[in-house]
PQR file with spaces between the fields and no chain letter, atoms N, CA, C, O and H, PARSE charges and radii, in Angstrom:
ATOM       1  N    UNK     1      -1.965   -0.496    6.527 -0.4000 1.5000
ATOM       2  CA   UNK     1      -0.738   -0.111    6.151 -0.0000 2.0000
ATOM       3  C    UNK     1      -0.558    0.980    5.451  0.5500 1.7000
ATOM       4  O    UNK     1      -0.040    2.042    5.797 -0.5500 1.4000
ATOM       5  N    UNK     2      -1.078    0.620    4.302 -0.4000 1.5000
ATOM       6  CA   UNK     2      -1.690    1.071    3.303 -0.0000 2.0000
ATOM       7  C    UNK     2      -2.410    2.577    3.340  0.5500 1.7000
ATOM       8  O    UNK     2      -1.905    3.627    2.941 -0.5500 1.4000
ATOM       9  H    UNK     2      -1.499   -0.242    4.021  0.4000 1.0000
ATOM      10  N    UNK     3      -3.678    2.397    3.907 -0.4000 1.5000
ATOM      11  CA   UNK     3      -4.824    3.508    4.656 -0.0000 2.0000
ATOM      12  C    UNK     3      -3.522    4.610    5.278  0.5500 1.7000
ATOM      13  O    UNK     3      -3.291    5.809    5.122 -0.5500 1.4000
ATOM      14  H    UNK     3      -4.088    1.544    4.231  0.4000 1.0000
ATOM      15  N    UNK     4      -2.746    3.309    6.168 -0.4000 1.5000
ATOM      16  CA   UNK     4      -2.020    4.610    7.034 -0.0000 2.0000
ATOM      17  C    UNK     4      -1.058    5.488    6.528  0.5500 1.7000
ATOM      18  O    UNK     4      -0.717    6.526    7.095 -0.5500 1.4000
ATOM      19  H    UNK     4      -2.935    2.335    6.295  0.4000 1.0000
ATOM      20  N    UNK     5      -0.501    4.972    5.182 -0.4000 1.5000
ATOM      21  CA   UNK     5       0.579    5.385    4.045 -0.0000 2.0000
ATOM      22  C    UNK     5      -0.621    6.725    3.648  0.5500 1.7000
ATOM      23  O    UNK     5      -0.665    7.857    4.128 -0.5500 1.4000
ATOM      24  H    UNK     5      -0.778    4.129    4.721  0.4000 1.0000
ATOM      25  N    UNK     6      -1.104    6.381    3.083 -0.4000 1.5000
ATOM      26  CA   UNK     6      -2.014    6.895    2.168 -0.0000 2.0000
ATOM      27  C    UNK     6      -3.078    8.841    3.070  0.5500 1.7000
ATOM      28  O    UNK     6      -3.350    9.978    2.685 -0.5500 1.4000
ATOM      29  H    UNK     6      -1.068    5.461    2.693  0.4000 1.0000
ATOM      30  N    UNK     7      -3.212    8.164    4.075 -0.4000 1.5000
ATOM      31  CA   UNK     7      -3.060    9.068    5.343 -0.0000 2.0000
ATOM      32  C    UNK     7      -2.017   10.550    5.122  0.5500 1.7000
ATOM      33  O    UNK     7      -2.165   11.641    4.572 -0.5500 1.4000
ATOM      34  H    UNK     7      -2.991    7.241    4.389  0.4000 1.0000
ATOM      35  N    UNK     8      -0.997    9.906    5.842 -0.4000 1.5000
ATOM      36  CA   UNK     8       0.109   10.452    5.629 -0.0000 2.0000
ATOM      37  C    UNK     8       0.556   11.526    4.807  0.5500 1.7000
ATOM      38  O    UNK     8       0.605   12.725    5.083 -0.5500 1.4000
ATOM      39  H    UNK     8      -0.877    9.019    6.289  0.4000 1.0000
ATOM      40  N    UNK     9       1.034   10.641    3.243 -0.4000 1.5000
ATOM      41  CA   UNK     9       0.862   11.467    2.075 -0.0000 2.0000
ATOM      42  C    UNK     9       0.014   12.070    1.919  0.5500 1.7000
ATOM      43  O    UNK     9       0.272   12.752    0.927 -0.5500 1.4000
ATOM      44  H    UNK     9       0.995    9.667    3.019  0.4000 1.0000
ATOM      45  N    UNK    10      -1.553   12.456    2.508 -0.4000 1.5000
ATOM      46  CA   UNK    10      -2.793   13.345    2.146 -0.0000 2.0000
ATOM      47  C    UNK    10      -2.871   14.612    3.216  0.5500 1.7000
ATOM      48  O    UNK    10      -3.375   15.703    2.953 -0.5500 1.4000
ATOM      49  H    UNK    10      -1.762   11.903    3.314  0.4000 1.0000
ATOM      50  N    UNK    11      -2.326   14.272    4.356 -0.4000 1.5000
ATOM      51  CA   UNK    11      -1.608   15.424    4.989 -0.0000 2.0000
ATOM      52  C    UNK    11      -0.809   15.708    5.156  0.5500 1.7000
ATOM      53  O    UNK    11      -0.650   16.466    6.113 -0.5500 1.4000
ATOM      54  H    UNK    11      -1.917   13.385    4.570  0.4000 1.0000
ATOM      55  N    UNK    12       0.291   15.314    4.353 -0.4000 1.5000
ATOM      56  CA   UNK    12       1.545   15.511    4.074 -0.0000 2.0000
ATOM      57  C    UNK    12       1.254   17.429    3.144  0.5500 1.7000
ATOM      58  O    UNK    12       1.490   18.621    3.342 -0.5500 1.4000
ATOM      59  H    UNK    12       0.162   14.699    3.576  0.4000 1.0000
ATOM      60  N    UNK    13       0.526   16.378    1.996 -0.4000 1.5000
ATOM      61  CA   UNK    13       0.389   17.206    0.657 -0.0000 2.0000
ATOM      62  C    UNK    13      -0.778   18.384    1.190  0.5500 1.7000
ATOM      63  O    UNK    13      -0.792   19.497    0.664 -0.5500 1.4000
ATOM      64  H    UNK    13       0.335   15.410    1.835  0.4000 1.0000
ATOM      65  N    UNK    14      -1.598   18.070    2.116 -0.4000 1.5000
ATOM      66  CA   UNK    14      -2.381   19.392    2.481 -0.0000 2.0000
ATOM      67  C    UNK    14      -2.081   20.565    3.144  0.5500 1.7000
ATOM      68  O    UNK    14      -2.772   21.582    3.084 -0.5500 1.4000
ATOM      69  H    UNK    14      -1.587   17.166    2.544  0.4000 1.0000
ATOM      70  N    UNK    15      -0.596   20.384    4.063 -0.4000 1.5000
ATOM      71  CA   UNK    15      -0.574   20.928    5.032 -0.0000 2.0000
ATOM      72  C    UNK    15       1.100   21.702    4.937  0.5500 1.7000
ATOM      73  O    UNK    15       1.788   22.257    5.794 -0.5500 1.4000
ATOM      74  H    UNK    15      -0.035   19.558    4.112  0.4000 1.0000
ATOM      75  N    UNK    16       1.386   21.331    3.015 -0.4000 1.5000
ATOM      76  CA   UNK    16       2.320   21.969    2.293 -0.0000 2.0000
ATOM      77  C    UNK    16       1.944   23.818    2.130  0.5500 1.7000
ATOM      78  O    UNK    16       0.809   24.281    2.019 -0.5500 1.4000
ATOM      79  H    UNK    16       0.827   20.880    2.319  0.4000 1.0000
ATOM      80  N    UNK    17       2.765   24.324    2.148 -0.4000 1.5000
ATOM      81  CA   UNK    17       2.448   25.613    1.688 -0.0000 2.0000
ATOM      82  C    UNK    17       2.113   25.986    0.090  0.5500 1.7000
ATOM      83  O    UNK    17       2.707   25.509   -0.876 -0.5500 1.4000
ATOM      84  H    UNK    17       3.687   23.947    2.238  0.4000 1.0000
ATOM      85  N    UNK    18       1.186   26.804    0.053 -0.4000 1.5000
ATOM      86  CA   UNK    18       0.560   26.969   -2.051 -0.0000 2.0000
ATOM      87  C    UNK    18       1.740   27.700   -2.451  0.5500 1.7000
ATOM      88  O    UNK    18       2.310   27.561   -3.533 -0.5500 1.4000
ATOM      89  H    UNK    18       0.703   27.191    0.838  0.4000 1.0000
ATOM      90  N    UNK    19       2.225   28.831   -1.115 -0.4000 1.5000
ATOM      91  CA   UNK    19       2.978   30.582   -1.767 -0.0000 2.0000
ATOM      92  C    UNK    19       4.630   29.780   -0.827  0.5500 1.7000
ATOM      93  O    UNK    19       4.725   29.506    0.369 -0.5500 1.4000
ATOM      94  H    UNK    19       1.762   28.944   -0.236  0.4000 1.0000
ATOM      95  N    UNK    20       5.766   29.591   -2.010 -0.4000 1.5000
ATOM      96  CA   UNK    20       6.363   29.620   -1.077 -0.0000 2.0000
ATOM      97  C    UNK    20       8.070   30.052   -2.134  0.5500 1.7000
ATOM      98  O    UNK    20       8.344   29.959   -3.331 -0.5500 1.4000
ATOM      99  H    UNK    20       5.689   29.813   -2.982  0.4000 1.0000
ATOM     100  N    UNK    21       8.699   30.428   -1.149 -0.4000 1.5000
ATOM     101  CA   UNK    21       9.991   31.466   -0.966 -0.0000 2.0000
ATOM     102  C    UNK    21      10.941   30.865   -0.825  0.5500 1.7000
ATOM     103  O    UNK    21      10.650   30.161    0.141 -0.5500 1.4000
ATOM     104  H    UNK    21       8.476   30.504   -0.177  0.4000 1.0000
ATOM     105  N    UNK    22      12.222   30.545   -1.194 -0.4000 1.5000
ATOM     106  CA   UNK    22      13.466   30.116   -1.097 -0.0000 2.0000
ATOM     107  C    UNK    22      14.226   31.834   -0.561  0.5500 1.7000
ATOM     108  O    UNK    22      14.343   32.328    0.561 -0.5500 1.4000
ATOM     109  H    UNK    22      12.458   31.118   -1.979  0.4000 1.0000
ATOM     110  N    UNK    23      14.593   32.323   -1.852 -0.4000 1.5000
ATOM     111  CA   UNK    23      15.351   33.678   -1.306 -0.0000 2.0000
ATOM     112  C    UNK    23      14.221   34.322   -1.991  0.5500 1.7000
ATOM     113  O    UNK    23      13.306   33.738   -2.572 -0.5500 1.4000
ATOM     114  H    UNK    23      14.498   31.922   -2.763  0.4000 1.0000
ATOM     115  N    UNK    24      14.509   36.552   -1.763 -0.4000 1.5000
ATOM     116  CA   UNK    24      13.703   37.169   -2.815 -0.0000 2.0000
ATOM     117  C    UNK    24      13.933   36.345   -4.274  0.5500 1.7000
ATOM     118  O    UNK    24      13.007   35.779   -4.856 -0.5500 1.4000
ATOM     119  H    UNK    24      15.252   37.026   -1.291  0.4000 1.0000
ATOM     120  N    UNK    25      15.137   36.370   -4.698 -0.4000 1.5000
ATOM     121  CA   UNK    25      14.693   36.485   -6.439 -0.0000 2.0000
ATOM     122  C    UNK    25      13.887   35.113   -6.605  0.5500 1.7000
ATOM     123  O    UNK    25      13.383   35.041   -7.727 -0.5500 1.4000
ATOM     124  H    UNK    25      15.889   36.829   -4.226  0.4000 1.0000
ATOM     125  N    UNK    26      13.576   33.782   -5.629 -0.4000 1.5000
ATOM     126  CA   UNK    26      12.849   33.053   -5.815 -0.0000 2.0000
ATOM     127  C    UNK    26      11.450   32.988   -5.580  0.5500 1.7000
ATOM     128  O    UNK    26      10.968   32.700   -4.484 -0.5500 1.4000
ATOM     129  H    UNK    26      13.985   33.841   -4.719  0.4000 1.0000
ATOM     130  N    UNK    27      10.668   33.305   -6.798 -0.4000 1.5000
ATOM     131  CA   UNK    27       9.214   33.641   -6.519 -0.0000 2.0000
ATOM     132  C    UNK    27       7.900   32.783   -7.026  0.5500 1.7000
ATOM     133  O    UNK    27       7.391   32.863   -8.144 -0.5500 1.4000
ATOM     134  H    UNK    27      11.060   33.539   -7.688  0.4000 1.0000
ATOM     135  N    UNK    28       7.532   32.061   -6.089 -0.4000 1.5000
ATOM     136  CA   UNK    28       7.032   30.509   -6.682 -0.0000 2.0000
ATOM     137  C    UNK    28       5.650   31.265   -7.411  0.5500 1.7000
ATOM     138  O    UNK    28       5.054   30.544   -8.212 -0.5500 1.4000
ATOM     139  H    UNK    28       7.945   31.995   -5.180  0.4000 1.0000
ATOM     140  N    UNK    29       5.083   32.687   -7.193 -0.4000 1.5000
ATOM     141  CA   UNK    29       4.027   32.975   -7.778 -0.0000 2.0000
ATOM     142  C    UNK    29       3.856   33.603   -9.445  0.5500 1.7000
ATOM     143  O    UNK    29       2.804   33.892  -10.014 -0.5500 1.4000
ATOM     144  H    UNK    29       5.567   33.272   -6.542  0.4000 1.0000
ATOM     145  N    UNK    30       5.279   33.695   -9.983 -0.4000 1.5000
ATOM     146  CA   UNK    30       6.130   34.543  -10.887 -0.0000 2.0000
ATOM     147  C    UNK    30       5.179   33.769  -11.651  0.5500 1.7000
ATOM     148  O    UNK    30       4.857   32.659  -11.228 -0.5500 1.4000
ATOM     149  H    UNK    30       6.134   33.460   -9.521  0.4000 1.0000
ATOM     150  N    UNK    31       4.511   34.387  -13.120 -0.4000 1.5000
ATOM     151  CA   UNK    31       4.015   33.664  -14.045 -0.0000 2.0000
ATOM     152  C    UNK    31       5.017   32.318  -14.764  0.5500 1.7000
ATOM     153  O    UNK    31       4.805   31.108  -14.688 -0.5500 1.4000
ATOM     154  H    UNK    31       4.772   35.289  -13.464  0.4000 1.0000
ATOM     155  N    UNK    32       5.925   32.907  -15.323 -0.4000 1.5000
ATOM     156  CA   UNK    32       7.018   31.554  -15.853 -0.0000 2.0000
ATOM     157  C    UNK    32       7.405   30.906  -14.752  0.5500 1.7000
ATOM     158  O    UNK    32       7.938   29.841  -15.062 -0.5500 1.4000
ATOM     159  H    UNK    32       6.098   33.890  -15.384  0.4000 1.0000
ATOM     160  N    UNK    33       7.369   31.074  -13.699 -0.4000 1.5000
ATOM     161  CA   UNK    33       8.116   30.174  -12.368 -0.0000 2.0000
ATOM     162  C    UNK    33       7.908   28.423  -12.958  0.5500 1.7000
ATOM     163  O    UNK    33       8.786   27.562  -13.018 -0.5500 1.4000
ATOM     164  H    UNK    33       6.936   31.939  -13.448  0.4000 1.0000
ATOM     165  N    UNK    34       6.593   28.313  -13.300 -0.4000 1.5000
ATOM     166  CA   UNK    34       5.995   27.246  -13.987 -0.0000 2.0000
ATOM     167  C    UNK    34       6.753   26.094  -15.155  0.5500 1.7000
ATOM     168  O    UNK    34       7.066   24.904  -15.200 -0.5500 1.4000
ATOM     169  H    UNK    34       5.880   29.012  -13.252  0.4000 1.0000
ATOM     170  N    UNK    35       6.798   27.293  -16.000 -0.4000 1.5000
ATOM     171  CA   UNK    35       7.592   26.490  -17.365 -0.0000 2.0000
ATOM     172  C    UNK    35       8.771   26.601  -16.748  0.5500 1.7000
ATOM     173  O    UNK    35       9.420   25.659  -17.203 -0.5500 1.4000
ATOM     174  H    UNK    35       6.544   28.260  -15.964  0.4000 1.0000
ATOM     175  N    UNK    36       9.980   27.647  -15.377 -0.4000 1.5000
ATOM     176  CA   UNK    36      11.199   27.359  -15.167 -0.0000 2.0000
ATOM     177  C    UNK    36      11.249   25.790  -14.577  0.5500 1.7000
ATOM     178  O    UNK    36      12.196   25.004  -14.610 -0.5500 1.4000
ATOM     179  H    UNK    36       9.453   28.412  -15.008  0.4000 1.0000
ATOM     180  N    UNK    37      10.050   25.624  -14.084 -0.4000 1.5000
ATOM     181  CA   UNK    37      10.329   24.430  -12.801 -0.0000 2.0000
ATOM     182  C    UNK    37       9.835   23.302  -13.521  0.5500 1.7000
ATOM     183  O    UNK    37       9.801   22.201  -12.970 -0.5500 1.4000
ATOM     184  H    UNK    37       9.281   26.263  -14.057  0.4000 1.0000
ATOM     185  N    UNK    38       9.417   23.474  -14.790 -0.4000 1.5000
ATOM     186  CA   UNK    38       9.123   22.247  -15.664 -0.0000 2.0000
ATOM     187  C    UNK    38      10.208   21.148  -15.707  0.5500 1.7000
ATOM     188  O    UNK    38      10.389   19.954  -15.468 -0.5500 1.4000
ATOM     189  H    UNK    38       9.445   24.368  -15.237  0.4000 1.0000
ATOM     190  N    UNK    39      11.041   22.664  -16.314 -0.4000 1.5000
ATOM     191  CA   UNK    39      12.453   22.366  -16.800 -0.0000 2.0000
ATOM     192  C    UNK    39      13.726   21.524  -16.344  0.5500 1.7000
ATOM     193  O    UNK    39      14.739   21.055  -16.863 -0.5500 1.4000
ATOM     194  H    UNK    39      10.894   23.634  -16.508  0.4000 1.0000
ATOM     195  N    UNK    40      13.050   21.593  -14.935 -0.4000 1.5000
ATOM     196  CA   UNK    40      13.977   20.501  -14.458 -0.0000 2.0000
ATOM     197  C    UNK    40      13.476   19.006  -14.422  0.5500 1.7000
ATOM     198  O    UNK    40      14.183   18.176  -13.851 -0.5500 1.4000
ATOM     199  H    UNK    40      12.227   21.974  -14.513  0.4000 1.0000
ATOM     200  N    UNK    41      12.264   18.619  -15.019 -0.4000 1.5000
ATOM     201  CA   UNK    41      11.827   17.751  -15.318 -0.0000 2.0000
ATOM     202  C    UNK    41      12.351   16.819  -16.120  0.5500 1.7000
ATOM     203  O    UNK    41      12.566   15.612  -16.014 -0.5500 1.4000
ATOM     204  H    UNK    41      11.689   19.293  -15.482  0.4000 1.0000
ATOM     205  N    UNK    42      12.604   18.092  -17.411 -0.4000 1.5000
ATOM     206  CA   UNK    42      13.368   17.442  -18.889 -0.0000 2.0000
ATOM     207  C    UNK    42      13.780   16.079  -18.008  0.5500 1.7000
ATOM     208  O    UNK    42      13.067   15.077  -17.944 -0.5500 1.4000
ATOM     209  H    UNK    42      12.429   19.073  -17.497  0.4000 1.0000
ATOM     210  N    UNK    43      15.438   16.286  -17.155 -0.4000 1.5000
ATOM     211  CA   UNK    43      15.946   15.543  -17.600 -0.0000 2.0000
ATOM     212  C    UNK    43      15.311   13.758  -17.174  0.5500 1.7000
ATOM     213  O    UNK    43      15.580   12.698  -17.738 -0.5500 1.4000
ATOM     214  H    UNK    43      16.018   17.099  -17.207  0.4000 1.0000
ATOM     215  N    UNK    44      14.482   14.010  -16.071 -0.4000 1.5000
ATOM     216  CA   UNK    44      13.958   12.740  -15.616 -0.0000 2.0000
ATOM     217  C    UNK    44      13.142   12.058  -16.794  0.5500 1.7000
ATOM     218  O    UNK    44      12.982   10.845  -16.925 -0.5500 1.4000
ATOM     219  H    UNK    44      14.264   14.871  -15.613  0.4000 1.0000
ATOM     220  N    UNK    45      12.523   13.326  -17.853 -0.4000 1.5000
ATOM     221  CA   UNK    45      11.611   12.136  -19.133 -0.0000 2.0000
ATOM     222  C    UNK    45      12.916   11.852  -19.535  0.5500 1.7000
ATOM     223  O    UNK    45      13.065   10.713  -19.090 -0.5500 1.4000
ATOM     224  H    UNK    45      12.653   14.311  -17.746  0.4000 1.0000
ATOM     225  N    UNK    46      13.673   12.074  -19.939 -0.4000 1.5000
ATOM     226  CA   UNK    46      14.767   11.643  -21.138 -0.0000 2.0000
ATOM     227  C    UNK    46      15.547   10.667  -20.323  0.5500 1.7000
ATOM     228  O    UNK    46      15.789    9.511  -20.669 -0.5500 1.4000
ATOM     229  H    UNK    46      13.552   12.999  -20.300  0.4000 1.0000
ATOM     230  N    UNK    47      15.707   10.911  -19.845 -0.4000 1.5000
ATOM     231  CA   UNK    47      15.972    9.458  -18.572 -0.0000 2.0000
ATOM     232  C    UNK    47      15.200    8.420  -19.009  0.5500 1.7000
ATOM     233  O    UNK    47      15.548    7.365  -19.540 -0.5500 1.4000
ATOM     234  H    UNK    47      15.511   11.851  -19.564  0.4000 1.0000
ATOM     235  N    UNK    48      13.840    8.936  -18.659 -0.4000 1.5000
ATOM     236  CA   UNK    48      12.572    7.318  -18.704 -0.0000 2.0000
ATOM     237  C    UNK    48      12.978    6.996  -19.674  0.5500 1.7000
ATOM     238  O    UNK    48      13.746    6.058  -19.887 -0.5500 1.4000
ATOM     239  H    UNK    48      13.557    9.793  -18.228  0.4000 1.0000
ATOM     240  N    UNK    49      12.333    8.026  -20.711 -0.4000 1.5000
ATOM     241  CA   UNK    49      12.525    7.637  -22.621 -0.0000 2.0000
ATOM     242  C    UNK    49      14.151    6.434  -22.668  0.5500 1.7000
ATOM     243  O    UNK    49      14.264    5.277  -23.072 -0.5500 1.4000
ATOM     244  H    UNK    49      11.708    8.788  -20.539  0.4000 1.0000
ATOM     245  N    UNK    50      14.756    7.007  -22.306 -0.4000 1.5000
ATOM     246  CA   UNK    50      15.974    6.416  -22.293 -0.0000 2.0000
ATOM     247  C    UNK    50      16.189    5.049  -22.123  0.5500 1.7000
ATOM     248  O    UNK    50      16.769    4.337  -22.942 -0.5500 1.4000
ATOM     249  H    UNK    50      14.665    7.947  -21.978  0.4000 1.0000
ATOM     250  N    UNK    51      15.554    4.551  -20.678 -0.4000 1.5000
ATOM     251  CA   UNK    51      15.428    3.264  -20.447 -0.0000 2.0000
ATOM     252  C    UNK    51      14.200    2.426  -20.836  0.5500 1.7000
ATOM     253  O    UNK    51      14.266    1.205  -20.696 -0.5500 1.4000
ATOM     254  H    UNK    51      15.082    5.129  -20.013  0.4000 1.0000
ATOM     255  N    UNK    52      13.065    3.009  -21.323 -0.4000 1.5000
ATOM     256  CA   UNK    52      12.219    2.501  -21.894 -0.0000 2.0000
ATOM     257  C    UNK    52      12.426    1.944  -23.307  0.5500 1.7000
ATOM     258  O    UNK    52      12.429    0.740  -23.560 -0.5500 1.4000
ATOM     259  H    UNK    52      13.011    4.001  -21.436  0.4000 1.0000
ATOM     260  N    UNK    53      12.613    3.001  -24.279 -0.4000 1.5000
ATOM     261  CA   UNK    53      13.733    2.462  -25.444 -0.0000 2.0000
ATOM     262  C    UNK    53      15.102    1.047  -25.420  0.5500 1.7000
ATOM     263  O    UNK    53      15.310    0.299  -26.376 -0.5500 1.4000
ATOM     264  H    UNK    53      12.610    3.980  -24.074  0.4000 1.0000
ATOM     265  N    UNK    54      15.793    1.007  -24.191 -0.4000 1.5000
ATOM     266  CA   UNK    54      16.743    0.054  -23.661 -0.0000 2.0000
ATOM     267  C    UNK    54      15.720   -1.295  -23.566  0.5500 1.7000
ATOM     268  O    UNK    54      15.714   -2.229  -24.368 -0.5500 1.4000
ATOM     269  H    UNK    54      15.624    1.615  -23.415  0.4000 1.0000
ATOM     270  N    UNK    55      14.799   -1.134  -22.287 -0.4000 1.5000
ATOM     271  CA   UNK    55      14.665   -2.438  -22.259 -0.0000 2.0000
ATOM     272  C    UNK    55      13.631   -2.770  -23.493  0.5500 1.7000
ATOM     273  O    UNK    55      13.674   -3.952  -23.832 -0.5500 1.4000
ATOM     274  H    UNK    55      14.804   -0.375  -21.636  0.4000 1.0000
ATOM     275  N    UNK    56      12.779   -2.009  -24.173 -0.4000 1.5000
ATOM     276  CA   UNK    56      12.092   -2.358  -25.348 -0.0000 2.0000
ATOM     277  C    UNK    56      13.318   -3.065  -26.256  0.5500 1.7000
ATOM     278  O    UNK    56      13.080   -4.186  -26.705 -0.5500 1.4000
ATOM     279  H    UNK    56      12.744   -1.048  -23.897  0.4000 1.0000
ATOM     280  N    UNK    57      14.301   -2.601  -26.471 -0.4000 1.5000
ATOM     281  CA   UNK    57      14.645   -3.684  -27.880 -0.0000 2.0000
ATOM     282  C    UNK    57      15.255   -4.773  -27.186  0.5500 1.7000
ATOM     283  O    UNK    57      15.336   -5.919  -27.629 -0.5500 1.4000
ATOM     284  H    UNK    57      14.494   -1.690  -26.106  0.4000 1.0000
ATOM     285  N    UNK    58      15.896   -4.177  -25.527 -0.4000 1.5000
ATOM     286  CA   UNK    58      16.407   -5.324  -25.370 -0.0000 2.0000
ATOM     287  C    UNK    58      15.167   -6.815  -25.533  0.5500 1.7000
ATOM     288  O    UNK    58      15.355   -7.921  -26.039 -0.5500 1.4000
ATOM     289  H    UNK    58      15.831   -3.246  -25.166  0.4000 1.0000
ATOM     290  N    UNK    59      14.367   -6.438  -25.103 -0.4000 1.5000
ATOM     291  CA   UNK    59      13.162   -7.684  -25.255 -0.0000 2.0000
ATOM     292  C    UNK    59      12.510   -7.788  -26.907  0.5500 1.7000
ATOM     293  O    UNK    59      11.866   -8.715  -27.399 -0.5500 1.4000
ATOM     294  H    UNK    59      14.214   -5.539  -24.692  0.4000 1.0000
ATOM     295  N    UNK    60      12.760   -7.020  -27.275 -0.4000 1.5000
ATOM     296  CA   UNK    60      12.450   -7.727  -29.337 -0.0000 2.0000
ATOM     297  C    UNK    60      13.956   -8.504  -29.305  0.5500 1.7000
ATOM     298  O    UNK    60      13.933   -9.573  -29.914 -0.5500 1.4000
ATOM     299  H    UNK    60      13.283   -6.267  -26.875  0.4000 1.0000
ATOM     300  N    UNK    61      15.233   -8.158  -28.713 -0.4000 1.5000
ATOM     301  CA   UNK    61      16.096   -9.214  -29.687 -0.0000 2.0000
ATOM     302  C    UNK    61      16.159  -10.450  -29.146  0.5500 1.7000
ATOM     303  O    UNK    61      16.790  -11.374  -29.660 -0.5500 1.4000
ATOM     304  H    UNK    61      15.252   -7.289  -28.218  0.4000 1.0000
ATOM     305  N    UNK    62      15.443  -10.537  -27.973 -0.4000 1.5000
ATOM     306  CA   UNK    62      15.358  -12.259  -27.332 -0.0000 2.0000
ATOM     307  C    UNK    62      14.442  -12.901  -28.131  0.5500 1.7000
ATOM     308  O    UNK    62      14.175  -14.087  -27.934 -0.5500 1.4000
ATOM     309  H    UNK    62      14.931   -9.786  -27.555  0.4000 1.0000
């Protein structure tokens, strides 16, 4: 089962287009596009840090 899932994931990643455009103003090959798309990860990093700190504080209180 795990091997099958890994094959599906690998196939999906291989077949994804490397150059994609949603519209003419959304260019993934622009030099600053990487930075702009990384900015979308900031809320996930912040949420992960908050959860980590809360769990760490709860475990030290016990």
